[in-house]
N, C-alpha and C positions, 0 to 999 in steps of 0.2 A: 811350819808356815810353808808354802809351797816354792818352789826354786823356779826365779825367774829363768827364760831362756835366753840364751845370746846364740852367737851364730855359729860357735864350735858343738855346743851340748849334744847335738843327735849324732854326729862322727865321732867324737871321746868317749860319752856315756854309753852309747847305745850304740855303738862300732857299724851306724848306718854311714857307709860309703860312697852311698847313690852319687852317681853324677850325672847328668842329661848326655855331657857329650859321649857315654857308654853305650848309648842309643841302647840300654838295657828296656825290654820293653815288657818282660813275664821271668816268674821264677818259678825254672822245673824242678819240680821236687822229684827225685830218684829211689825206687823200694832200695833197700842194702846201703843206704848214705846215713850219716847222721844228719839231722838236724841242725842248723844253726840259729841260734835268735837274731841275728842282724839279717838273718833271711824273710823272718816272719816279718821284722821292723819294716827292710826293702822294699816288702809285697806292698806296704800301705803306701810305701812314699814312690813306688811307682803307679800305682794306682788316683793316689792324692796329686800324682804330677799331670797324670794325663788331664784328670777336672780341673785343676787349675788353669793348665792352656786353655779347656772347653770355655771355664768361666770368665778369664780375662779378655778373650773373644765377645763375651754376650754381654758382658757387665762391664760400669763401670766401678773402680776400687772405691768402696765404703758409700756405693749407691744405696736406697731404701725402695724394698721391695716385699712384694706380701703382702700381710696385711696390715701393714703400715705405708702400702705404696699409695696410699689416697691421703696423707698428712699434708696437709694445706697450711697456709701462714697462720693459722688461728691461735689468736692468744690473748687473753685477758687479764686485768690487774688482778691480784687479788685484796682482800681489805686483810689490815693486819690491828691486832687490837693488843695493846700495852697494858702487862696485867703487873700488879703488885707483887705479886711473885707464883708460883705453881701449887703452895699452899703445901698440901698433905703429899701433891706427886712432884715433891722433887726429885723423886728419884727415878718413879715409874710417869713422867710426863708423856712417854712417846704413847703410852696407850690412849693418851688423847685424840690421837690423828685418827683420822676418817668417823669420828662421834661425832653427833649433835649438841651442839649448845645453844641453848635461849637466854633472852632477858625474860623480866616481868611480865615485858608489855607482850612476849606472846613473837617479837622477832630472834628468826634463828639463823642460824650457819653451820656448813662442816667444816672441820678444822683440818687442813692441808699440811699442818705442818706446826709444831711445836720446836719453840728454839730457846735456848736455855740463856741466861746472861750472859755477855759478854761482852768485855771493852767498853765499860760505862752502860750498855745499852740492857734494859729488864727483859725480862721472861715474856716473850711475846706469841704470839697465835698466829699464825695465817691462815685467814679462814675464805669461804667464799658464802655468800649469804643465801639461803634459798626461801626465806620468806620475809617477807615485813608486816604480815598481820595483815593486809591494808591499811598500813598507818604511815602517814605523811611525817618528817622530817621538819621541826622548827626549825631551820635554816631554808630559808624558801628557795635556795639556790640548790638545792639537794629534795631531790626529787621522794626516792622511798626511805624508808626508816633505816637506818641505821643502832649499831651498837652506839651507847655515848658513855663520855668519859665518869669515871666512878659509880657506876652502875656493876650491878652484882650478876654474874653470868652462871648457869645451872648447868651441869656436866651430869653424862652417867657414864662408867666405865667399866671395863671386866675387872676393876679392881672397885667397884664401889660407886656412890651419885657423892656429889661434893656441889661448892658453890666455889669461883673466882669471882676475884673484886677486879676491874678496871681500874689502871691508876689514873689519876687525874692530869690533867694539860699544864703543862708549863710554860706559860708564854708561848712563844714560837713550836714547842714542841708537844705534837699533839697526842692523845693516847689513841686517837681512834685516825686510821687514813689508807691510804691503799699502799700498798709493794708490788712483786713481781715474782711469778715465778713460772717455770714452763712444767707441762706434763705431757709427756713421747708414750704414743703405744706401741705395742711389743712389732718388731717387724722380722724381716730376714735382710741381711747385706754379703756383700761378697767383699773379705779381706784376707788380706796375710796368705793369699791362694787357696782359700778356704771358704764354704758358704755356714755363715756364721747366723745361728739365731741370737737378738737380742731380747729381751724382757722389758714390761712395760716399766718406765723409772721416770721422777719426778725432779727438778733443779731449782731451787731458789736461787734465784739469780738477785736479787736485792729485796729486804726486807721490808725497806721504807721509801722504793723510788719506783713508780709505776713506769715510769718510762725510761730506764736504762738505756745505754747504747752497749751493744755487747753481740758478742757469737757464741751459739752452743752449737756444741757437737761432741764426738766421742771419742775416748782414748783408750788407744788398742794393747791390751796386756796379753802377753804369749809365757806363759809359765807350765813346769812339770809338777805331778802331786802324784805325792808316793804313800804308801801305808802309814807312814808318822803324820800326815796331814788328815789322812781321811781314813776313819777304820772300817768304811763301806768297800776298800780296795782289798780288805781280806776275804780268804775262800767264804763264801754265805752258802753252802750246800746246806748246812745245818742251819738249826733255830737260833743259832749266835754266830759271829764271824770267828772264824777260827784263826786266832792270832798268832798259829804255828807254821801256818800256809800262805804267807804273802802274795798277794797279786800282782798283776803288771803296774808299773805306772801309766799315767794318765798325760796326753800333752793336749793343756786348755788354755783356748782362747776366750778372751773377756773381753767388752764394750762398755765402759762406765760414764753416765751423761757427765760432761764440765763445760765450765766457762773457758773458753782462749784463754782469757788472761791468769787461770788458774794452770794452765800448763808447762812444765817444763822441755827446756832443747831437746832432751833426752827421748821424749816421750813422742809417740805416731800418734797425731788427731786428723780428723775427720770429720769437717764442720757439717751439719746437718741446717742450721736457722741464724738467719741474721737480722739481730734487733738495732732499729734503728728512729732513738725518739721513742720505745714503746711497740711501733710499727714492726712485724717480723715476716720475712719471706724466707722461703726453702732456698736453700742455696746447693744443697748435691741430689743429684739423679740420678736415677739407674738406667740412663739411656740404654738402650740396646741398640749394640753396636752392627748387628745383621744389617748393614745400611744399604751395604751396595744393592743387593737384589731388590731389597724394600725400596729405596730411592729409583731405579726404573718403572717400579709398577706403581709406587703413589704417582709420579711422575704423569704416566697414561692416567689414572684416574683422573688426577687433578685436570689436565688438559682436555679430559672428556667432559666433566662435573663442574669444576672448580672446587670451589666451600660451599657446606651445606649443611643445614641440620636436617636429620633422615626423616623426623617425624614430628608433627605437632612442634613447630619452633616456640610458641608464645607458652607453652610449658617446658618443654624440653629446656634448660639451660637459662629459663626463666629467672629473675632476679627480684630479689625480695629485700626491701631494706632493714631493719628495727634500731632499735636502741640500744646499745650497750652500756654494763653496770659502768662505766665511767661517764659523764655526760658528756666529755668531749670529744667522743667516739659515736661510730657507728657501726652496727654489722652489717655486712653484705652475704647475702645468701644466694648460692646460686645451685640450681637444681642440677641432677645430672642428667643425662642422656647418650644420644650417639650422634656424634659430626664428624665432615670428612674435613679434613683442614690438609691444602698441597697433599692432596692425596689419600694421608695417613686416618686410619677408621679410628678415632677417638669413644673409646666408652667409658662413660663415668654411671655405674649404677646405684649410687646415692649422691645426696645434695655435699655441697663441698662444706668441710669445716668453715664456719663464719670466719669472713677477711675483716679484721676490724680496720678501719678508715678514719684516720682524726676530720673532725668537722675543721672550715676554715675558721678558727678563733686566735691563732695566733696574730699577737699586739707586734712581732717583730717583721712577721710578712705577710702580713693577709688586713692590713688597714692601711686605706689610702688615705693622704694627706692632702687636701686642695686648701692654696690659700687666697685671700680675697674673695671670699664667699657672698656675692649680693644677692639680699632675702629681703624683697617685697613686703610693706607692712600696711596692706591692705584691709580693710573694715568693713566701709559702705554705710548701707542699712541707714539713711537719712532721708530728711527732709528740703524743701527747699521754703525760703521765706526771702522776701525782698529787703533790702538792711535798713531801707525805711521805716518797717513794721517789727522791728524788734528790740526789745530792754533787756537789758540784763541776761538773764541765764548762765554769765559766765561763772558764777561763782559753784554750780550745779556739780561743774565736772571734778572738783577736786573732792568732794566727796559721794558722789554717786547720789544723793539726792534726789528723790521723787519730783516730779513735775507732774501737772497734770493733762489732761486732754477734753479738748470742750467740741462741742459742737454747735457752738451759737456764735456769732460773734461779740457779743456781750460778755463771753466767755464766765457765764455763770453754771451750764450744763455741762458735768464732768461725765465724761463716759468713759473714764481710764485714767489709766496713768503710764509714763515711763520713765527714762532715767537718761540724760544727757554725758557722752561720753569726749566729745569734742565739736569745735566751731570753728569753720572754715568759711573765708570770703574771696567768691569766686564771682570778680564782674558786677558788683554791687547786690551779690545774690548769696545770700547765708544757706551753709550747707553744715545743718544740724542733724549731728550722729547722736541716733537712740540706740538704745537696748532695754532688755526686759520690761517689752509693751506687755500690758494688761489691759486687755478693754474691757468693758460688762459686758453681760449676757446680750444678747441681740444685737451689740454693737459690733463693726467693722469700719477700720480704718479710713475707708472710705467717708465715713459721717464723720471724721476730727476736721478743722479748720482752723485749728489753734493748739498751742501748748502755751506752759506757763503757771505761774501760782497768784498772778495779782498784776496791777496796771503797770507797774515799773520792772516786771520780770515776765515777757512772754514772746511768743513771738506768732504772727499772723502766717497761715501757710499758705502757699502758692502752688496752685495746680501745675499740671506739666499735662497738656491736651485734654485739659476739663476735668482729669481728674486728679484728688491728692493722694498720692500713694508713696510709701517705700521705696528708697531707688538704692538698686544694688542689695535687697535684702539675700542673694546671694552670695556675700560677701560677708557676712556680719559674724562671722567668726572670730576671734582674736588668737586663733591656733594659723602661724601663719609658716610654710613648707618652708623647709631651709633647703630643698635642691639637691638633695642626696639621700637617698635611702640607708637604712640601718646606720646611724648615727653612732659613734661610739662617743664622739667628744666634739666642745665647739669651745674655742678660745678667743680673748682678744675681741669681745663684742662691741661695739660700738653703733649710738644709732640720738639720733635727733628726738626727744619725749619734750612732751608739755611741761609749762613752768607756770603756777597758778600762785601771784604773789599777790599780798595788800600794800599799800600805802597811803598815806596820808599828802596833799599837795602843798605846797607851800603858797605865799600869798602871790608869787608869779604864776603859779599853775604848774608847777615843775613837782615830777614824782620821782625818786630811785627807788631802781631795784637791782638785785644781783639773783647771781645764779645759785642752785642748793649746795651746791659744794666748789665755792671760790679757788680750792686749790687744783680741780681738776677738768670742771666744767665748763664751757664757753657759750655764751649767748648767738644763737643763728636764725637764719631764715626772717630776717626784719620787715621784711613786706606782707609775711600771714600772721603779724600780731596783731592783736584787738586789747581795747583797754575797755573798760565801762567804768561810769559813776553811781557808785553805788546807790546813793540817795534815792537820782530817776532812772536809773538802769540807762543813761545814756552811752551808746556804744561808740567809740572813735577806731575805725578801722580804714588803714594802719594809720597809728597815731604816729606824730613826729618825734625821732628820739637823736640823741647824739653819737652810738654807736650799737651795731648788733651784732659784733664778734668778740667782745671781752668777756669780764666775769661780771663786770656791772653794766649799767645802759642808765641813763638820764631821760624820762617821758614829758614833752613839751607841750605848751597851748592847752593845759587844762584847767578844769573850772579850779581857782582856785578856795584852797583850806577845805578840799574836800576828798573821804575815803574814794580810793578807787582800787581796781583790781585788774591786774593785767593776765592775760594768756596769750604768753611768749612759748619759744622753743629752745633749748640747752641742747648741746651736744656734751654728750657724758659717755664714761667708758661702762657698760652695763654689768651688772652683779650677776654672778647663776647664781639662780636659788635652791636650795636643798629639799626634798622629801623626805620625811622620815618616818620610817614604818611604825605604825603602833601596833600592838598586838592582843589580841583578844579582850579588847575593850568591852565590857560589858554596860546595861541599864534599864531599868524598867519603865516601860514606856504606856501610856494609856493609846489606845484606837478611838482615834475620830472618825464617825461613819467607816469608812473602811480601812482609813490609814494611820500610818503611825509615822512621825518625825521624828527622827536623831536629834542630837545637839550636836553633830560633829560632820565637818563638811568631806568630800573625796575622799569614799570608802573604798577600799580596797577590795576586801574580802565579805561578804556576810554571811555568817558562821553558823549561825542559829538562831531560831524564835521559838522562845519553850511557854507555852500558857502558863502563867505563874500559880494559876488556882488546882490542875491537875497534873501540872510537872512534864506533858507531853510536849513531844518537837514536834511544832505545827509548821516545820521551816517551806515545805512544799506546799502551803497553801498564801503564798505571798509571789507577789513579785516585785523585785528590787530595783529603788533608782540610785545611782549611786551619787546624785548631788553635782553630776559634771553638765555643763550647760556650752553651749557654742560660743557665749562669750561671758562666763562666770562660771566659781563652784557653788553651792548652796549645799543644804544639809541631804544627807540620805533620809528616803523614805521606802516604805514598804506598806504595798496594797493588797488588799485578801482579792484574790484570783475570782471572778463571775464563778457563781455556782457553787461557791465555798464557805463553809459557816464563819460565822464574824465572831473571833473569841469575846465570851462574858466581860471580863475581867483585864487585867493586865497582863504584858507579854515582857518578855527578859530576852532583848537581842545582844548577840554578841558578834565583835565584827571586829576586823582591821582595818585602820585608817590613816591617812598621810598628816602626818602637820607641815606647814609652809614655813623655811626659815624666810629670811630678810633678804630683800634682792629686788632683782630686774626680772628676769627670766627664767623658766623650765627649758631646757635643753639638753639632749644625749645623754650618754648612762651616767655620768656624774651627777645630774640631778637625782639618781635614782638609786642612791649607793647599798639600800637593804634589801634589795632582791637581786636576781639573776637579770640579764640582760633582755632573754627572751620572754621572761614575764613582766618587762614593764607593759603598764595596761596600751589596749588602743582603744581609741574614742572616734565613733562613726557621727558626723554633723548629722544637723536636720536637713541638710539636705542628700544625703548618705553619701559622703567622701569619707572614706575610714582612713586616718592616722596614728601612725606610733608615734607614742607622744615622745621619743627619743628625735624623732624628725623635723619636728618642727617648735618656733620660739614659741613656748605658752606664756603669753602674759594676761591670762586670766584673773580677773581681782575675786576676790572671795570675800563673802557674805557672813555677818557674824553668826554665833551659834546657834540664834533663831531664827536663821535664816529668814529677817526680815528687809534689813539696810544693810549696807556698805560700812557702819561704823560703830563701834559697840567690842566686846568682845570675841574673838577669833575674825575678825574682818580684815582684811589685806587691800589694801588699794596699791598698783604702781602707775607711774604717769607713762601714757601712752604715747608712741612716737606718732606725728602727723599723718592720716590717711594720705597712701601714695609715696611715702618716705623710701630711704632704701635703709637697712640696716646692713652692715658688715661685718662679718667676720671674719678674724685675723686669720685663724685654720680652724679646717673643719675635717675630722678623723671618722671617715665611716667605713665601713666593713663592705669588702667584695668576694665575689663570688668564684667558685671554680670548678672546673670542669673534668671530671673523672672519667678514666675506660674500663671496663672491664674486658680483658680479652682471653683468652686461651694458647695453648700451645700445644704444637704436633703429640707431645707426649704426654697433655690431657693437665697441665699444670694452670690454673685460673689466677689472675694474676690483678690487681688493682693498681692503675700505674694516677697519681695524682697530677692535677695539672697544675697550672700555675695561677694564684691568683691576681685577676688584674680586673681594670674597671668592664673592660668588655671580656669574659673570658672566651677562653681557647681550648679545645682540647688537644692532651697531647697526642704526640705520634704512637701509630701502632706501629710494637716492636715486629722487623722482618720477622716474617713463616709464621705469623700469628692470627688468628683473627678474633676483631672488633667481635664483641657480643652486647655491649650494651655501653651507652654515653651519658652520664649522669652528671647534670647542673644541679649542684649545693648552691641554694642561696645566701647573700651573705651572713655568717656567722649560722650558717644552718641550726634552727629551734629543737627540731627534732626528727621524726623521719617520714613526717609529711610534708616538711619544707626543702622539699627539691622534686625534682622532675626526671625521669627515666626514661630514655628512646631508645628502643629494642631493634638493633640493626636487623632489618627482613635477610634471611639464610635460607627461605624454604627452599626448600629440593624435589624435583618433582621426577616421579616415575614414568614408563612409557604409559601405566594404566592411567596413573593423572592427567597425561599428554591427551589419551584417548576420548575420555570425560569432557576436557575442554573443547575439544573437534567435536564431541558431538553437541556442547552446548552450543558454538559458535554455528553449528549447521542449524539447528535451530534457531538461532539469534537470526541468520541471515534468513531463513522463511519467512521469521515476522515482519522482517524488515521488508521483504519484498512483496508480499501482503499488503502491509502499511502503505506503501506505495501505491499498491494497487489502488486501495482503496480512497488515497489522495487523486489518485486522476481520476477516477471515476468519479468524486465529489465535483470537481471540476467540470465536466462532461456536462453539457447542454445537450437535450436529446427533445427537439421539438417536431410536435406533428405534422408529418409533409402535407397533406392536403390543407392542414388552414392553421399556418403560422397564429392567427390570432387565440388559439388554446391553450392552455397552459404546459408547461413542461413537459414529459411523461415522466412515470414515473422508473428512478432507475434503480435496479437490482444489483444490490451491493454483499458487500459480505456481511456476516451477523453472528453473532453468540447467541448461546442459551446457558442458562445458569441451573435451567431443571429444576426451581423451585415453583414454576406454576404451567398450565399447560397453556399457556397465552398465545406459545409458536405453533401449537400442537393439532392438527387437521380432522380433528377427533371426529369425524363427518365421514370420511374417506371409509370404502370400507375395505383398503384395504390396510388400514391404520392398525399397527401390531406393537404399537409402543406400550410402556409402563413405566410414569414417572414417579418418583421418591420426592415426596416435595421436602420432605422433613432431611434427606440426606444428599440432597440436589443431586443425582442420580439417574438416568435412565437404564431401563431392561426390557429385555422383551417381555411379552402380557403373559401372564400367567392364569391360570382355573383353577381357582382352590376350590376345596370340598372339608367341609369338615364331618370330621370322624365322633362318632357317640363313645364313650366309653362306661362300661359300666361293669359295677363290683361284685366278684361270685364270691360270698363269702365261705361257700362248699370248698371251694378249688383252693383257698388262701389259706397261708400258715404264716403265723407270726407277726401278722399284723394285724390291725382292724380300722374301722371308718370313722371318722372325726367328722359330719357333715358332707363335705365333697370333697375330701382330702382323705389319702391312706398314709396311716403311720406306724411305723416300726410297733409291736404291742407293748402297753406301758401298764403301771399302775397307776393308782392318785391314793392320797392318803391327805388328811387334814393337816394343813399347817397352821394355820390358827381356830380355833374355836369359838366364836362369839357367841355365850348362851343368853345372854341379858339383852333383850328386844328394847329397840329403841326406832322412835322415827320423828317426823318435824311435824310440830307443833304450829300453826299460823297464831301471829297474835290478832290478824285481822282476818275475821271468820269468813270475807263475802271477797278476800282477796282471790284474783284468779292469777294461778299458775302458768309459767309459760316455761318448756323445755325446749333446747336448741341445742342441735345435737347432730352429729352425721350416723350415714349407714351405708354399706356397702353390702349389693348383693349378690348372692350366691346360688348359682353357680355363677361367673361371671359372662355365659355364653348360654342361647336356647339356640337351639335347631331344630329346623322344620324342610321339610321336603315337599316341594309342587312336583307334579305329575302331569303328563298331557297325553292322550290315548288318541292313536293312528291308528289305519287299518294294516292287512296283515304285509301289503303293498308298499308302506311307508309313503304313501301318498295320501291325501287330504284335498278334494275336489282336485283342480287344475294346478296348485299352487304347490310345488314341494315345500314337504316340512322335515323337520329336522326332532326323530326323536329323544328327548332330552328330560335328563332327572336332573332338575338342579338345587343342589341343597345348600340354603341359605341360612346366616346365621343374623342375629342380634344381640349387639354386644353392649353391654354396662360398663365397658371402657370408655368410650365416645371413638370420634371419627379417626381411620386410619392413616389419613392425610395421603392417601396410593391413590392415581389414578390408573385407569385401564387396567384394574385386577378385579376380578369376581369373587 
């Protein structure tokens, strides 16, 4: 075993009595004198002391440099897998490290550590998943597929192949989860007066905790290795060590990766990384201490240029953000590049190690609680009727039964149906709130003049500005916005809701009613009550009552011994409803027309549609409807897309859907316990407004499983608030946004600093002497890498060449501006004829331009015209005169080539590829049919040349007019017009 180094080891064991105070810098060996062992050792000590002085001047003790210099705060949890046991690998389990393990579904991972059972913990593997095989977890909160408790894993090691069994879950003791470990690449460092190489190492931080609080670093070990510790120190001149010739001892320095919590008081510890809640920051730098001269030069550079990125700021030090393996974290990836900060030139040749940043999802720090949130209950969509022309109708509110739409005063012509959800009295006019309006083909609501079922149950509608129409149609939704975004929870909700009750009057015309729950509810808003006599539909609004604030009320002045129905309002503490997710429900359905209809409402996911006859998955042929409407839920449907084939038989549809518990409203994450917050559905209303269903009070009723009525199996009806009433929420907890900044130091360290989550997020301050690169706004709860915005800070730097180019461009702008101003001044100038003012103003010569795609501005008849316009290229050039040259093929003087038509090819041979020896032809059934063939032909050669000649006399004169001897060779092209003017 190596001997640990102590303070006196060198002086006592190896007689090394070197002291700095002696000021010895060389040992001078002289011939004729014996060589002492201590002199050889002291020679090394002198040299090493010199190097130590240089090293301590250049580097911080324990700083990382060399290959590990780009180590950033990258860190991600690893998955843990608790096993029943290592089985046949109970001794050789270390061979699993670095191997790939898979399950039967194809999910695979690399083993990073194999930990034997200890302290009650089972045999455990730490793994990094490398493939989910495109599978999704059954748990909607987990996107990628992982290993599952109880299943079998396959492995192959140097000792052979086999299987391992994952342990079963035991209440809160899960067999599959996340742990933490760190892997540090190799690097160089300066410690104990020496430059030391540190090899790649890894360390398990916590088997079962992915977010530890710990400081990670290296422990320094100094020891003496002798031949008793290592045979390699014997003389190695032979093929085997010479054990009779021991070599000199060796002084060794080792750096071991450890947790600070495991370091003893006697050990020297160098911290490298600090972990807080799983977020890691590098804490020890290799700062170069040659700063005095550098500071002067940097200050001069900074005074001249300031901070800037050298080239292409959009790409250099650009930021991309993606998802981490832990859904609660993001990975910030910053590109490399070159920049100057405070005069320091910082160069990062490659992208930084991804920096893990926690999303704003902490229930203790990222939630904002607001008390007494007031929510408006508006659902509009009403028609008007004079109170004298209304009878009955109140009973339809309790079960949302259908009433008819009439387009005649006799109420015999039905043009559609609708449902009534409330009736309110405003100055002797009734507002009848409708929903689920269905009109017959060819009819519009303008045709409707009455609604009802019979002579004691109707309303004659009143026109507004001469037109009968639905008023406040855009407010028809029963989704009532809470006023806060990304709501997590809502509690203590109170609201006034409708109370429909029936009683029989006594001989004095008195009826007695009570609230739905006399222990908690009380009547309210008596002035808005209405009561009808069931036998004839007569309505009293408002009725006479003795009290409108207790649990029981008495209505007076009614006909004796009559059944009456009351429409009143009661204050109640509303009960939050829960949606439970039902997975993988399947049913075989027929397609009617092009549509199938499910038997369940509120569909979460359509998973597949399989044709029963063929077994083919035909999901892509359908457009799906999940059954949600603005004002109710109904069963889901699927319609064959236009152009797709309709299946002939039945289809099996598999889907997930929600069941609804009893209560009054849905809101917040607590209404959706089976799915992750970010997976709670969005709903887009018919007016195009998008709501996340956690952010609204959802009071939509549910139709039955046949999708026909609001009665029967599956139907749900909750009493609605009065239109315009106020719903009060005692406490609303909503997630807050956060602004983080990405900045870089003058040593090249890139850091992400998290801001504080507040209702109005503010970016944190940039640390002194650092450059801000990016400002990132993380939306509340941050669903994914797209649910944020990045503002990249403009740090463009300009060289003198850039400034020269900008100067040239500004000069052009000045010229264009001057020309434009001149043209405007010319346009405003009027030039009149000086001799006759009655004549039109003279034409002004101004500034013009030519695109050179026509000769409209060319004076081609001028004898001096010498331009040539290429209309295809939009280009003008000097006129040219072309002459075609005819080429002839001379076989006698040509070799290794042959002529084929009007082309010349390298010499080649031909052979038969397919030989058809059987003759065939077309025989017309109709012997008198006239056949016609349509095709295209190519003229070869593409051009013909001809020459015209003019003969003149010897003096080149013809009569008294000078003539030019010309020989023009012209061509006729089979390829069409050349689109060139000014050429011959």
